[in-house]
Backbone and ligand atoms as CSV (ligand in chain L), in Angstrom:
chain,resi,resn,atom,element,x,y,z
A,1,MET,N,N,9.847,24.568,-19.339
A,1,MET,CA,C,8.949,23.567,-18.798
A,1,MET,C,C,7.502,23.811,-19.275
A,2,ILE,N,N,6.752,22.726,-19.401
A,2,ILE,CA,C,5.335,22.839,-19.741
A,2,ILE,C,C,4.530,22.307,-18.554
A,3,ILE,N,N,3.650,23.128,-18.040
A,3,ILE,CA,C,2.783,22.681,-16.952
A,3,ILE,C,C,1.431,22.362,-17.576
A,4,THR,N,N,1.042,21.105,-17.474
A,4,THR,CA,C,-0.165,20.652,-18.159
A,4,THR,C,C,-1.277,20.377,-17.148
A,5,LEU,N,N,-2.404,21.056,-17.325
A,5,LEU,CA,C,-3.542,20.860,-16.427
A,5,LEU,C,C,-4.563,19.949,-17.085
A,6,LEU,N,N,-4.956,18.909,-16.371
A,6,LEU,CA,C,-5.978,18.023,-16.905
A,6,LEU,C,C,-7.080,17.822,-15.892
A,7,GLY,N,N,-8.210,17.333,-16.377
A,7,GLY,CA,C,-9.360,17.118,-15.502
A,7,GLY,C,C,-10.623,17.125,-16.325
A,8,TYR,N,N,-11.712,16.736,-15.670
A,8,TYR,CA,C,-12.986,16.622,-16.365
A,8,TYR,C,C,-13.484,17.998,-16.838
A,9,MET,N,N,-14.426,17.985,-17.769
A,9,MET,CA,C,-15.082,19.240,-18.178
A,9,MET,C,C,-15.570,19.952,-16.916
A,10,GLY,N,N,-15.400,21.258,-16.880
A,10,GLY,CA,C,-15.904,22.026,-15.739
A,10,GLY,C,C,-14.999,22.023,-14.524
A,11,SER,N,N,-13.814,21.419,-14.636
A,11,SER,CA,C,-12.940,21.358,-13.452
A,11,SER,C,C,-12.128,22.642,-13.274
A,12,GLY,N,N,-12.268,23.586,-14.184
A,12,GLY,CA,C,-11.601,24.887,-14.014
A,12,GLY,C,C,-10.232,24.968,-14.662
A,13,LYS,N,N,-9.942,24.036,-15.560
A,13,LYS,CA,C,-8.612,23.997,-16.188
A,13,LYS,C,C,-8.228,25.334,-16.838
A,14,SER,N,N,-9.166,25.929,-17.561
A,14,SER,CA,C,-8.840,27.159,-18.300
A,14,SER,C,C,-8.674,28.349,-17.342
A,15,THR,N,N,-9.597,28.487,-16.400
A,15,THR,CA,C,-9.518,29.600,-15.444
A,15,THR,C,C,-8.250,29.501,-14.603
A,16,ILE,N,N,-8.015,28.313,-14.058
A,16,ILE,CA,C,-6.841,28.110,-13.199
A,16,ILE,C,C,-5.562,28.292,-14.030
A,17,GLY,N,N,-5.587,27.727,-15.237
A,17,GLY,CA,C,-4.402,27.791,-16.101
A,17,GLY,C,C,-4.013,29.227,-16.416
A,18,ALA,N,N,-5.007,30.060,-16.720
A,18,ALA,CA,C,-4.726,31.462,-17.063
A,18,ALA,C,C,-4.112,32.185,-15.858
A,19,HIS,N,N,-4.650,31.955,-14.666
A,19,HIS,CA,C,-4.103,32.596,-13.451
A,19,HIS,C,C,-2.690,32.118,-13.161
A,20,LEU,N,N,-2.504,30.811,-13.279
A,20,LEU,CA,C,-1.188,30.223,-12.990
A,20,LEU,C,C,-0.130,30.793,-13.948
A,21,ALA,N,N,-0.510,30.905,-15.219
A,21,ALA,CA,C,0.429,31.421,-16.222
A,21,ALA,C,C,0.820,32.864,-15.900
A,22,THR,N,N,-0.149,33.649,-15.464
A,22,THR,CA,C,0.151,35.044,-15.112
A,22,THR,C,C,1.174,35.089,-13.974
A,23,ILE,N,N,0.939,34.278,-12.953
A,23,ILE,CA,C,1.845,34.279,-11.789
A,23,ILE,C,C,3.252,33.827,-12.181
A,24,LEU,N,N,3.326,32.805,-13.006
A,24,LEU,CA,C,4.641,32.253,-13.378
A,24,LEU,C,C,5.307,33.035,-14.513
A,25,GLU,N,N,4.536,33.971,-15.099
A,25,GLU,CA,C,4.998,34.704,-16.295
A,25,GLU,C,C,5.309,33.742,-17.441
A,26,TYR,N,N,4.423,32.772,-17.585
A,26,TYR,CA,C,4.476,31.821,-18.689
A,26,TYR,C,C,3.383,32.185,-19.703
A,27,GLU,N,N,3.547,31.697,-20.929
A,27,GLU,CA,C,2.465,31.823,-21.906
A,27,GLU,C,C,1.358,30.845,-21.514
A,28,PHE,N,N,0.100,31.219,-21.777
A,28,PHE,CA,C,-1.012,30.300,-21.494
A,28,PHE,C,C,-1.609,29.796,-22.804
A,29,ILE,N,N,-1.778,28.485,-22.894
A,29,ILE,CA,C,-2.455,27.914,-24.071
A,29,ILE,C,C,-3.604,27.020,-23.596
A,30,ASP,N,N,-4.772,27.266,-24.165
A,30,ASP,CA,C,-5.922,26.405,-23.923
A,30,ASP,C,C,-6.074,25.523,-25.168
A,31,LEU,N,N,-5.964,24.221,-24.986
A,31,LEU,CA,C,-5.919,23.333,-26.150
A,31,LEU,C,C,-7.169,23.448,-27.027
A,32,ASP,N,N,-8.348,23.535,-26.413
A,32,ASP,CA,C,-9.573,23.684,-27.211
A,32,ASP,C,C,-9.509,24.949,-28.077
A,33,ASN,N,N,-9.036,26.051,-27.485
A,33,ASN,CA,C,-8.920,27.306,-28.266
A,33,ASN,C,C,-7.894,27.174,-29.386
A,34,PHE,N,N,-6.792,26.501,-29.083
A,34,PHE,CA,C,-5.732,26.284,-30.073
A,34,PHE,C,C,-6.308,25.521,-31.284
A,35,ILE,N,N,-7.084,24.481,-30.986
A,35,ILE,CA,C,-7.706,23.670,-32.049
A,35,ILE,C,C,-8.704,24.537,-32.843
A,36,GLU,N,N,-9.511,25.302,-32.106
A,36,GLU,CA,C,-10.536,26.142,-32.763
A,36,GLU,C,C,-9.892,27.154,-33.706
A,37,GLU,N,N,-8.769,27.747,-33.259
A,37,GLU,CA,C,-8.093,28.730,-34.116
A,37,GLU,C,C,-7.506,28.063,-35.355
A,38,LYS,N,N,-6.976,26.859,-35.133
A,38,LYS,CA,C,-6.342,26.150,-36.244
A,38,LYS,C,C,-7.329,25.866,-37.372
A,39,VAL,N,N,-8.533,25.425,-37.022
A,39,VAL,CA,C,-9.487,25.046,-38.084
A,39,VAL,C,C,-10.611,26.063,-38.281
A,40,GLN,N,N,-10.544,27.147,-37.482
A,40,GLN,CA,C,-11.563,28.206,-37.609
A,40,GLN,C,C,-12.989,27.684,-37.428
A,41,LEU,N,N,-13.112,26.726,-36.509
A,41,LEU,CA,C,-14.437,26.206,-36.159
A,41,LEU,C,C,-14.468,26.007,-34.655
A,42,SER,N,N,-15.651,26.099,-34.033
A,42,SER,CA,C,-15.735,25.826,-32.600
A,42,SER,C,C,-15.702,24.311,-32.385
A,43,VAL,N,N,-15.380,23.898,-31.147
A,43,VAL,CA,C,-15.366,22.458,-30.840
A,43,VAL,C,C,-16.728,21.845,-31.167
A,44,LYS,N,N,-17.774,22.579,-30.816
A,44,LYS,CA,C,-19.133,22.101,-31.084
A,44,LYS,C,C,-19.344,21.887,-32.594
A,45,GLU,N,N,-18.869,22.846,-33.387
A,45,GLU,CA,C,-19.021,22.727,-34.856
A,45,GLU,C,C,-18.198,21.557,-35.406
A,46,ILE,N,N,-17.003,21.352,-34.843
A,46,ILE,CA,C,-16.167,20.225,-35.318
A,46,ILE,C,C,-16.882,18.902,-35.034
A,47,PHE,N,N,-17.403,18.756,-33.805
A,47,PHE,CA,C,-18.130,17.522,-33.460
A,47,PHE,C,C,-19.328,17.334,-34.396
A,48,ASN,N,N,-20.086,18.416,-34.618
A,48,ASN,CA,C,-21.302,18.306,-35.442
A,48,ASN,C,C,-20.984,17.986,-36.890
A,49,ALA,N,N,-19.944,18.650,-37.428
A,49,ALA,CA,C,-19.672,18.510,-38.859
A,49,ALA,C,C,-18.863,17.260,-39.172
A,50,LYS,N,N,-17.897,16.921,-38.283
A,50,LYS,CA,C,-16.935,15.859,-38.618
A,50,LYS,C,C,-16.954,14.681,-37.655
A,51,GLY,N,N,-17.546,14.859,-36.474
A,51,GLY,CA,C,-17.622,13.758,-35.514
A,51,GLY,C,C,-16.456,13.730,-34.532
A,52,GLU,N,N,-16.615,12.891,-33.514
A,52,GLU,CA,C,-15.615,12.872,-32.433
A,52,GLU,C,C,-14.266,12.316,-32.879
A,53,ILE,N,N,-14.261,11.294,-33.741
A,53,ILE,CA,C,-12.973,10.681,-34.121
A,53,ILE,C,C,-12.090,11.705,-34.823
A,54,TYR,N,N,-12.719,12.503,-35.699
A,54,TYR,CA,C,-11.967,13.569,-36.382
A,54,TYR,C,C,-11.414,14.549,-35.339
A,55,PHE,N,N,-12.254,14.931,-34.364
A,55,PHE,CA,C,-11.808,15.859,-33.320
A,55,PHE,C,C,-10.613,15.287,-32.558
A,56,ARG,N,N,-10.674,13.985,-32.224
A,56,ARG,CA,C,-9.582,13.383,-31.443
A,56,ARG,C,C,-8.269,13.359,-32.238
A,57,LYS,N,N,-8.335,13.168,-33.537
A,57,LYS,CA,C,-7.122,13.178,-34.375
A,57,LYS,C,C,-6.511,14.582,-34.380
A,58,LEU,N,N,-7.378,15.555,-34.527
A,58,LEU,CA,C,-6.947,16.949,-34.535
A,58,LEU,C,C,-6.333,17.326,-33.180
A,59,GLU,N,N,-6.979,16.872,-32.134
A,59,GLU,CA,C,-6.523,17.150,-30.761
A,59,GLU,C,C,-5.121,16.578,-30.555
A,60,ASN,N,N,-4.905,15.354,-31.023
A,60,ASN,CA,C,-3.589,14.698,-30.889
A,60,ASN,C,C,-2.527,15.448,-31.698
A,61,ALA,N,N,-2.885,15.875,-32.924
A,61,ALA,CA,C,-1.918,16.586,-33.771
A,61,ALA,C,C,-1.537,17.921,-33.126
A,62,CYS,N,N,-2.519,18.626,-32.581
A,62,CYS,CA,C,-2.242,19.926,-31.947
A,62,CYS,C,C,-1.394,19.743,-30.691
A,63,LEU,N,N,-1.698,18.700,-29.926
A,63,LEU,CA,C,-0.927,18.431,-28.705
A,63,LEU,C,C,0.538,18.168,-29.046
A,64,LYS,N,N,0.758,17.349,-30.081
A,64,LYS,CA,C,2.132,17.054,-30.517
A,64,LYS,C,C,2.836,18.343,-30.927
A,65,GLU,N,N,2.120,19.173,-31.670
A,65,GLU,CA,C,2.717,20.433,-32.148
A,65,GLU,C,C,3.126,21.308,-30.958
A,66,ILE,N,N,2.252,21.411,-29.977
A,66,ILE,CA,C,2.545,22.273,-28.817
A,66,ILE,C,C,3.751,21.735,-28.046
A,67,TYR,N,N,3.784,20.440,-27.753
A,67,TYR,CA,C,4.915,19.891,-26.984
A,67,TYR,C,C,6.232,19.981,-27.755
A,68,ALA,N,N,6.145,19.934,-29.084
A,68,ALA,CA,C,7.379,19.995,-29.879
A,68,ALA,C,C,7.917,21.421,-29.985
A,69,LEU,N,N,7.013,22.396,-30.024
A,69,LEU,CA,C,7.449,23.754,-30.360
A,69,LEU,C,C,7.486,24.733,-29.204
A,70,LYS,N,N,6.759,24.428,-28.129
A,70,LYS,CA,C,6.591,25.438,-27.088
A,70,LYS,C,C,7.378,25.099,-25.835
A,71,ASN,N,N,7.712,26.155,-25.094
A,71,ASN,CA,C,8.350,25.958,-23.789
A,71,ASN,C,C,7.894,27.076,-22.853
A,72,ASN,N,N,8.024,26.830,-21.575
A,72,ASN,CA,C,7.551,27.798,-20.576
A,72,ASN,C,C,6.104,28.213,-20.830
A,73,ILE,N,N,5.262,27.216,-20.847
A,73,ILE,CA,C,3.826,27.486,-21.017
A,73,ILE,C,C,3.030,26.725,-19.958
A,74,VAL,N,N,1.838,27.256,-19.692
A,74,VAL,CA,C,0.827,26.494,-18.967
A,74,VAL,C,C,-0.178,26.061,-20.025
A,75,LEU,N,N,-0.428,24.771,-20.085
A,75,LEU,CA,C,-1.326,24.208,-21.098
A,75,LEU,C,C,-2.535,23.574,-20.423
A,76,SER,N,N,-3.723,24.076,-20.742
A,76,SER,CA,C,-4.947,23.459,-20.235
A,76,SER,C,C,-5.531,22.560,-21.317
A,77,LEU,N,N,-5.721,21.302,-20.964
A,77,LEU,CA,C,-6.225,20.328,-21.950
A,77,LEU,C,C,-7.741,20.349,-22.011
A,78,GLY,N,N,-8.311,19.640,-22.973
A,78,GLY,CA,C,-9.739,19.338,-22.964
A,78,GLY,C,C,-9.955,18.156,-22.015
A,79,GLY,N,N,-11.187,17.997,-21.545
A,79,GLY,CA,C,-11.456,16.935,-20.571
A,79,GLY,C,C,-11.091,15.540,-21.057
A,80,GLY,N,N,-11.219,15.303,-22.367
A,80,GLY,CA,C,-10.981,13.957,-22.885
A,80,GLY,C,C,-9.560,13.729,-23.383
A,81,THR,N,N,-8.770,14.799,-23.455
A,81,THR,CA,C,-7.443,14.691,-24.090
A,81,THR,C,C,-6.582,13.540,-23.533
A,82,PRO,N,N,-6.514,13.356,-22.204
A,82,PRO,CA,C,-5.628,12.311,-21.687
A,82,PRO,C,C,-6.051,10.882,-22.083
A,83,CYS,N,N,-7.302,10.733,-22.537
A,83,CYS,CA,C,-7.885,9.396,-22.683
A,83,CYS,C,C,-7.818,8.859,-24.110
A,84,PHE,N,N,-7.184,9.580,-25.032
A,84,PHE,CA,C,-7.160,9.148,-26.431
A,84,PHE,C,C,-5.752,9.200,-27.010
A,85,SER,N,N,-5.543,8.411,-28.069
A,85,SER,CA,C,-4.356,8.512,-28.939
A,85,SER,C,C,-3.019,8.412,-28.213
A,86,GLY,N,N,-2.987,7.755,-27.069
A,86,GLY,CA,C,-1.722,7.661,-26.327
A,86,GLY,C,C,-1.249,9.010,-25.810
A,87,ASN,N,N,-2.178,9.966,-25.676
A,87,ASN,CA,C,-1.780,11.331,-25.296
A,87,ASN,C,C,-1.123,11.407,-23.922
A,88,MET,N,N,-1.472,10.469,-23.041
A,88,MET,CA,C,-0.926,10.566,-21.676
A,88,MET,C,C,0.593,10.427,-21.678
A,89,GLU,N,N,1.116,9.723,-22.668
A,89,GLU,CA,C,2.579,9.594,-22.769
A,89,GLU,C,C,3.222,10.942,-23.075
A,90,LEU,N,N,2.604,11.669,-23.994
A,90,LEU,CA,C,3.086,13.021,-24.311
A,90,LEU,C,C,2.961,13.924,-23.087
A,91,ILE,N,N,1.809,13.809,-22.438
A,91,ILE,CA,C,1.498,14.688,-21.304
A,91,ILE,C,C,2.497,14.480,-20.168
A,92,ASN,N,N,3.011,13.273,-20.054
A,92,ASN,CA,C,4.001,13.001,-19.001
A,92,ASN,C,C,5.420,12.922,-19.563
A,93,SER,N,N,5.646,13.578,-20.706
A,93,SER,CA,C,6.999,13.543,-21.258
A,93,SER,C,C,7.932,14.387,-20.385
A,94,GLU,N,N,9.215,14.278,-20.668
A,94,GLU,CA,C,10.239,14.810,-19.761
A,94,GLU,C,C,10.062,16.294,-19.408
A,95,ASN,N,N,9.653,17.066,-20.390
A,95,ASN,CA,C,9.595,18.519,-20.209
A,95,ASN,C,C,8.267,19.001,-19.623
A,96,SER,N,N,7.379,18.053,-19.291
A,96,SER,CA,C,6.038,18.456,-18.848
A,96,SER,C,C,5.741,17.972,-17.435
A,97,LYS,N,N,5.100,18.834,-16.650
A,97,LYS,CA,C,4.620,18.404,-15.327
A,97,LYS,C,C,3.100,18.451,-15.364
A,98,SER,N,N,2.482,17.302,-15.081
A,98,SER,CA,C,1.030,17.237,-15.230
A,98,SER,C,C,0.326,17.310,-13.876
A,99,ILE,N,N,-0.812,17.986,-13.889
A,99,ILE,CA,C,-1.598,18.164,-12.664
A,99,ILE,C,C,-3.058,17.880,-12.962
A,100,TYR,N,N,-3.634,16.969,-12.175
A,100,TYR,CA,C,-5.044,16.612,-12.328
A,100,TYR,C,C,-5.873,17.409,-11.324
A,101,LEU,N,N,-6.770,18.236,-11.829
A,101,LEU,CA,C,-7.687,18.978,-10.962
A,101,LEU,C,C,-8.916,18.095,-10.731
A,102,LYS,N,N,-8.995,17.553,-9.522
A,102,LYS,CA,C,-10.000,16.515,-9.243
A,102,LYS,C,C,-11.199,17.088,-8.490
A,103,LEU,N,N,-12.395,16.823,-9.010
A,103,LEU,CA,C,-13.620,17.254,-8.327
A,103,LEU,C,C,-14.622,16.116,-8.299
A,104,LEU,N,N,-15.548,16.188,-7.328
A,104,LEU,CA,C,-16.602,15.184,-7.239
A,104,LEU,C,C,-17.653,15.428,-8.335
A,105,PRO,N,N,-18.377,14.365,-8.745
A,105,PRO,CA,C,-19.405,14.522,-9.783
A,105,PRO,C,C,-20.413,15.631,-9.469
A,106,LYS,N,N,-20.802,15.738,-8.199
A,106,LYS,CA,C,-21.802,16.757,-7.840
A,106,LYS,C,C,-21.241,18.175,-8.078
A,107,SER,N,N,-19.981,18.399,-7.709
A,107,SER,CA,C,-19.386,19.734,-7.923
A,107,SER,C,C,-19.312,20.028,-9.419
A,108,LEU,N,N,-18.932,19.025,-10.203
A,108,LEU,CA,C,-18.815,19.216,-11.657
A,108,LEU,C,C,-20.180,19.509,-12.263
A,109,SER,N,N,-21.181,18.747,-11.823
A,109,SER,CA,C,-22.521,18.914,-12.362
A,109,SER,C,C,-23.067,20.311,-12.043
A,110,ASP,N,N,-22.827,20.786,-10.819
A,110,ASP,CA,C,-23.292,22.139,-10.450
A,110,ASP,C,C,-22.705,23.179,-11.394
A,111,ARG,N,N,-21.436,22.990,-11.757
A,111,ARG,CA,C,-20.788,23.969,-12.640
A,111,ARG,C,C,-21.232,23.814,-14.081
A,112,LEU,N,N,-21.496,22.562,-14.488
A,112,LEU,CA,C,-21.703,22.299,-15.920
A,112,LEU,C,C,-23.140,22.460,-16.387
A,113,PHE,N,N,-24.097,22.369,-15.444
A,113,PHE,CA,C,-25.486,22.298,-15.890
A,113,PHE,C,C,-25.881,23.496,-16.768
A,114,LEU,N,N,-25.438,24.683,-16.359
A,114,LEU,CA,C,-25.828,25.876,-17.115
A,114,LEU,C,C,-24.994,26.095,-18.381
A,115,GLU,N,N,-23.894,25.374,-18.485
A,115,GLU,CA,C,-23.006,25.599,-19.651
A,115,GLU,C,C,-22.976,24.404,-20.589
A,116,LYS,N,N,-23.885,23.472,-20.428
A,116,LYS,CA,C,-23.728,22.209,-21.152
A,116,LYS,C,C,-23.966,22.322,-22.659
A,117,GLU,N,N,-24.684,23.378,-23.093
A,117,GLU,CA,C,-24.988,23.488,-24.531
A,117,GLU,C,C,-23.734,23.558,-25.404
A,118,GLN,N,N,-22.677,24.151,-24.865
A,118,GLN,CA,C,-21.434,24.295,-25.650
A,118,GLN,C,C,-20.613,23.009,-25.662
A,119,ARG,N,N,-21.035,22.021,-24.871
A,119,ARG,CA,C,-20.221,20.815,-24.726
A,119,ARG,C,C,-20.945,19.623,-25.348
A,120,PRO,N,N,-20.478,19.214,-26.525
A,120,PRO,CA,C,-21.217,18.207,-27.302
A,120,PRO,C,C,-21.468,16.892,-26.570
A,121,LEU,N,N,-20.606,16.522,-25.624
A,121,LEU,CA,C,-20.780,15.214,-24.987
A,121,LEU,C,C,-21.881,15.207,-23.926
A,122,ILE,N,N,-22.276,16.396,-23.451
A,122,ILE,CA,C,-23.303,16.427,-22.392
A,122,ILE,C,C,-24.528,17.269,-22.761
A,123,SER,N,N,-24.532,17.853,-23.960
A,123,SER,CA,C,-25.621,18.784,-24.305
A,123,SER,C,C,-26.979,18.082,-24.415
A,124,HIS,N,N,-26.971,16.757,-24.577
A,124,HIS,CA,C,-28.251,16.037,-24.721
A,124,HIS,C,C,-28.903,15.731,-23.368
A,125,LEU,N,N,-28.192,15.934,-22.265
A,125,LEU,CA,C,-28.723,15.545,-20.955
A,125,LEU,C,C,-29.688,16.614,-20.438
A,126,LYS,N,N,-30.879,16.171,-20.046
A,126,LYS,CA,C,-31.937,17.144,-19.768
A,126,LYS,C,C,-31.957,17.618,-18.309
A,127,THR,N,N,-31.841,16.690,-17.358
A,127,THR,CA,C,-32.000,17.088,-15.949
A,127,THR,C,C,-30.657,17.023,-15.218
A,128,GLU,N,N,-30.615,17.652,-14.042
A,128,GLU,CA,C,-29.374,17.634,-13.255
A,128,GLU,C,C,-29.033,16.216,-12.814
A,129,ASP,N,N,-30.075,15.425,-12.493
A,129,ASP,CA,C,-29.829,14.038,-12.085
A,129,ASP,C,C,-29.192,13.239,-13.222
A,130,ASP,N,N,-29.689,13.454,-14.442
A,130,ASP,CA,C,-29.112,12.759,-15.610
A,130,ASP,C,C,-27.637,13.148,-15.754
A,131,LEU,N,N,-27.373,14.447,-15.535
A,131,LEU,CA,C,-26.010,14.942,-15.719
A,131,LEU,C,C,-25.068,14.339,-14.660
A,132,ILE,N,N,-25.503,14.312,-13.396
A,132,ILE,CA,C,-24.645,13.749,-12.334
A,132,ILE,C,C,-24.349,12.277,-12.629
A,133,GLU,N,N,-25.378,11.559,-13.055
A,133,GLU,CA,C,-25.199,10.119,-13.313
A,133,GLU,C,C,-24.214,9.913,-14.471
A,134,PHE,N,N,-24.384,10.710,-15.530
A,134,PHE,CA,C,-23.483,10.608,-16.678
A,134,PHE,C,C,-22.046,10.904,-16.241
A,135,ILE,N,N,-21.876,11.976,-15.478
A,135,ILE,CA,C,-20.527,12.375,-15.057
A,135,ILE,C,C,-19.895,11.283,-14.184
A,136,ALA,N,N,-20.678,10.718,-13.264
A,136,ALA,CA,C,-20.127,9.693,-12.350
A,136,ALA,C,C,-19.579,8.511,-13.155
A,137,ILE,N,N,-20.329,8.062,-14.151
A,137,ILE,CA,C,-19.899,6.906,-14.961
A,137,ILE,C,C,-18.691,7.288,-15.828
A,138,HIS,N,N,-18.795,8.451,-16.453
A,138,HIS,CA,C,-17.750,8.912,-17.367
A,138,HIS,C,C,-16.433,9.138,-16.622
A,139,LEU,N,N,-16.529,9.723,-15.432
A,139,LEU,CA,C,-15.324,9.962,-14.610
A,139,LEU,C,C,-14.674,8.641,-14.233
A,140,PHE,N,N,-15.510,7.671,-13.882
A,140,PHE,CA,C,-15.001,6.348,-13.514
A,140,PHE,C,C,-14.230,5.747,-14.689
A,141,GLU,N,N,-14.791,5.892,-15.903
A,141,GLU,CA,C,-14.123,5.357,-17.098
A,141,GLU,C,C,-12.791,6.074,-17.381
A,142,ARG,N,N,-12.741,7.342,-17.045
A,142,ARG,CA,C,-11.549,8.146,-17.356
A,142,ARG,C,C,-10.506,8.142,-16.232
A,143,GLN,N,N,-10.911,7.622,-15.087
A,143,GLN,CA,C,-10.073,7.713,-13.898
A,143,GLN,C,C,-8.661,7.155,-14.110
A,144,SER,N,N,-8.566,6.036,-14.847
A,144,SER,CA,C,-7.255,5.392,-14.999
A,144,SER,C,C,-6.291,6.276,-15.793
A,145,TYR,N,N,-6.835,7.156,-16.637
A,145,TYR,CA,C,-5.975,8.101,-17.369
A,145,TYR,C,C,-5.625,9.298,-16.484
A,146,TYR,N,N,-6.663,9.882,-15.895
A,146,TYR,CA,C,-6.425,11.081,-15.076
A,146,TYR,C,C,-5.439,10.784,-13.942
A,147,SER,N,N,-5.536,9.581,-13.383
A,147,SER,CA,C,-4.703,9.290,-12.210
A,147,SER,C,C,-3.227,9.085,-12.577
A,148,GLN,N,N,-2.920,9.087,-13.873
A,148,GLN,CA,C,-1.505,9.013,-14.274
A,148,GLN,C,C,-0.807,10.375,-14.191
A,149,ALA,N,N,-1.562,11.413,-13.846
A,149,ALA,CA,C,-0.937,12.740,-13.702
A,149,ALA,C,C,0.102,12.690,-12.590
A,150,ALA,N,N,1.140,13.510,-12.720
A,150,ALA,CA,C,2.210,13.513,-11.712
A,150,ALA,C,C,1.686,13.998,-10.360
A,151,HIS,N,N,0.716,14.923,-10.388
A,151,HIS,CA,C,0.152,15.454,-9.143
A,151,HIS,C,C,-1.366,15.494,-9.260
A,152,VAL,N,N,-2.023,15.216,-8.129
A,152,VAL,CA,C,-3.486,15.277,-8.090
A,152,VAL,C,C,-3.879,16.292,-7.018
A,153,ILE,N,N,-4.747,17.239,-7.390
A,153,ILE,CA,C,-5.190,18.221,-6.400
A,153,ILE,C,C,-6.717,18.207,-6.345
A,154,ALA,N,N,-7.269,17.925,-5.148
A,154,ALA,CA,C,-8.725,17.941,-4.965
A,154,ALA,C,C,-9.152,19.383,-4.764
A,155,THR,N,N,-9.978,19.889,-5.668
A,155,THR,CA,C,-10.239,21.333,-5.648
A,155,THR,C,C,-11.686,21.692,-5.289
A,156,ASP,N,N,-12.484,20.690,-4.866
A,156,ASP,CA,C,-13.908,20.979,-4.585
A,156,ASP,C,C,-14.083,22.184,-3.656
A,157,LYS,N,N,-13.223,22.246,-2.642
A,157,LYS,CA,C,-13.445,23.284,-1.609
A,157,LYS,C,C,-12.481,24.450,-1.740
A,158,LEU,N,N,-11.731,24.499,-2.814
A,158,LEU,CA,C,-10.726,25.551,-2.964
A,158,LEU,C,C,-11.196,26.661,-3.896
A,159,THR,N,N,-10.819,27.886,-3.581
A,159,THR,CA,C,-11.055,28.997,-4.510
A,159,THR,C,C,-10.015,28.905,-5.623
A,160,VAL,N,N,-10.186,29.741,-6.654
A,160,VAL,CA,C,-9.205,29.765,-7.751
A,160,VAL,C,C,-7.822,30.084,-7.181
A,161,LYS,N,N,-7.772,31.102,-6.311
A,161,LYS,CA,C,-6.489,31.539,-5.738
A,161,LYS,C,C,-5.833,30.398,-4.947
A,162,GLU,N,N,-6.644,29.713,-4.133
A,162,GLU,CA,C,-6.095,28.606,-3.320
A,162,GLU,C,C,-5.606,27.462,-4.204
A,163,THR,N,N,-6.344,27.208,-5.286
A,163,THR,CA,C,-5.940,26.134,-6.199
A,163,THR,C,C,-4.598,26.469,-6.847
A,164,VAL,N,N,-4.479,27.720,-7.307
A,164,VAL,CA,C,-3.221,28.141,-7.943
A,164,VAL,C,C,-2.073,28.028,-6.931
A,165,GLU,N,N,-2.324,28.454,-5.696
A,165,GLU,CA,C,-1.275,28.358,-4.661
A,165,GLU,C,C,-0.880,26.903,-4.416
A,166,SER,N,N,-1.864,26.008,-4.394
A,166,SER,CA,C,-1.561,24.578,-4.181
A,166,SER,C,C,-0.700,24.044,-5.320
A,167,ILE,N,N,-1.002,24.478,-6.544
A,167,ILE,CA,C,-0.220,24.008,-7.694
A,167,ILE,C,C,1.219,24.498,-7.571
A,168,VAL,N,N,1.372,25.766,-7.253
A,168,VAL,CA,C,2.734,26.322,-7.131
A,168,VAL,C,C,3.491,25.549,-6.050
A,169,ARG,N,N,2.803,25.218,-4.961
A,169,ARG,CA,C,3.449,24.478,-3.860
A,169,ARG,C,C,3.918,23.085,-4.312
A,170,VAL,N,N,3.100,22.372,-5.071
A,170,VAL,CA,C,3.537,21.020,-5.471
A,170,VAL,C,C,4.620,21.069,-6.560
A,171,LEU,N,N,4.666,22.181,-7.279
A,171,LEU,CA,C,5.641,22.252,-8.379
A,171,LEU,C,C,7.030,22.685,-7.927
A,172,TYR,N,N,7.070,23.578,-6.924
A,172,TYR,CA,C,8.370,24.173,-6.603
A,172,TYR,C,C,8.782,23.903,-5.158
L,1,LIG,C1,C,-14.295,17.085,-23.982
L,1,LIG,C2,C,-14.049,18.237,-23.258
L,1,LIG,C3,C,-14.061,19.578,-23.851
L,1,LIG,C4,C,-13.750,19.516,-25.353
L,1,LIG,C5,C,-14.647,18.526,-26.024
L,1,LIG,C6,C,-14.537,17.121,-25.444
L,1,LIG,C7,C,-14.263,15.784,-23.282
L,1,LIG,O1,O,-13.126,20.414,-23.198
L,1,LIG,O2,O,-12.397,19.172,-25.564
L,1,LIG,O3,O,-15.965,19.006,-25.901
L,1,LIG,O4,O,-14.147,14.743,-23.954
L,1,LIG,O5,O,-14.342,15.765,-22.021
L,1,LIG,P1,P,-13.357,21.054,-21.734
L,1,LIG,O6,O,-12.913,20.051,-20.706
L,1,LIG,O7,O,-12.476,22.267,-21.747
L,1,LIG,O8,O,-14.819,21.391,-21.616
């Protein structure tokens, strides 16, 4: 089985995914890292050198490769992965269980403000208010994709441990 974690940037997909994989004794794959290793460039460098469309094509190719070749893994996606290239169909394919880690814009902004330089889509935003406003609009646009996940878990008030426990509960 493939357990796929999706959600906005800063929703904790990678941290939660790594913990969940340890508990389940599954392999952990972070899609952004997988892409970075494949092309030997950071996500930021790919966006800067080749642009977003190139990144989305690469993201789709890597996602297909992982679903075709891997089993018993926890896969953490990039924030935009569900919203491009028909990826949500792959994400909800027979062998995959998808989980949306849902947070409010304010919680996301609190987490992202200090880390935004590494994230090409938000690195231009100067103030926290600008960031919250951007996230609120962007989340609204992405909502129809994220909500196709098999399970939705609101994690604003949960610790990493509690989030992992909630995931295990909905899965088994
Ligand atoms: C993106 C999210 C990033 C990364 C890229 C684009 C997005 O991943 O894939 O910068 O479109 O939301 P994280 O959600 O891991 O930050």
